[in-house]
C-alpha positions in Angstrom: 23.3 -32.1 23.7 22.5 -31.1 27.3 19.0 -30.1 26.2 18.3 -33.4 24.5 19.6 -35.3 27.5 17.4 -33.3 29.8 14.3 -33.9 27.7 15.1 -37.6 27.6 15.3 -37.7 31.4 12.0 -35.9 32.0 9.7 -36.6 29.1 8.0 -39.5 30.8 6.8 -37.1 33.6 5.2 -34.6 31.1 1.4 -35.2 30.4 1.8 -34.3 26.7 4.1 -37.3 26.2 2.2 -40.0 28.2 1.7 -43.2 26.2 4.3 -42.2 23.6 7.7 -43.7 22.9 10.5 -41.2 22.3 13.3 -42.0 19.8 16.4 -39.7 19.8 17.0 -38.8 16.1 19.6 -36.0 16.7 22.4 -37.9 15.0 20.4 -39.0 12.0 20.6 -35.6 10.3 16.8 -35.5 9.6 16.2 -32.0 11.1 14.4 -33.2 14.2 15.8 -34.2 17.6 13.1 -36.7 18.6 10.5 -38.9 16.9 7.4 -39.6 19.0 5.7 -43.0 18.6 2.2 -44.0 19.7 0.7 -47.4 20.1 -1.4 -47.0 17.0 1.4 -46.0 14.7 5.1 -46.7 15.2 6.4 -45.6 11.8 6.0 -42.8 9.3 2.7 -42.6 7.5 4.2 -42.1 4.0 7.0 -43.9 2.3 9.8 -41.6 1.1 10.4 -41.4 -2.7 12.6 -39.4 -5.0 12.4 -37.9 -8.5 15.1 -36.5 -10.7 14.5 -33.4 -12.8 17.3 -32.9 -15.3 15.6 -29.9 -16.9 13.0 -28.4 -14.5 11.7 -25.8 -16.9 10.4 -28.5 -19.4 9.5 -31.2 -16.9 5.9 -30.4 -16.3 6.5 -28.7 -12.9 4.1 -25.9 -12.2 5.9 -22.8 -11.1 4.2 -19.8 -9.4 5.6 -16.4 -8.5 6.0 -15.8 -4.8 7.1 -12.3 -3.9 7.9 -11.1 -0.4 9.1 -7.7 0.6 11.1 -7.3 3.8 11.7 -4.1 5.7 14.8 -4.3 7.9 15.6 -1.6 10.4 18.9 -1.5 12.2 19.9 0.9 15.0 23.6 1.5 15.7 25.3 3.4 18.4 28.9 4.2 19.1 29.9 4.0 22.7 
């Protein structure tokens, strides 16, 4: 919370945020702490929607294989 309060107190001095409104969205649970607003656009560009897939395998969704290999190295020492 301290980081969000700090940003709210200084954002108006930062050139990257000049001319933009800042809305604190930390408590909305949307995954972002702030939403920036410009004069040209003060809302989201797309409207949210939902779909329900009761059987995804036969719903027409296109699935593709995505394989990722990860090498993990750990170093341990006893002191």
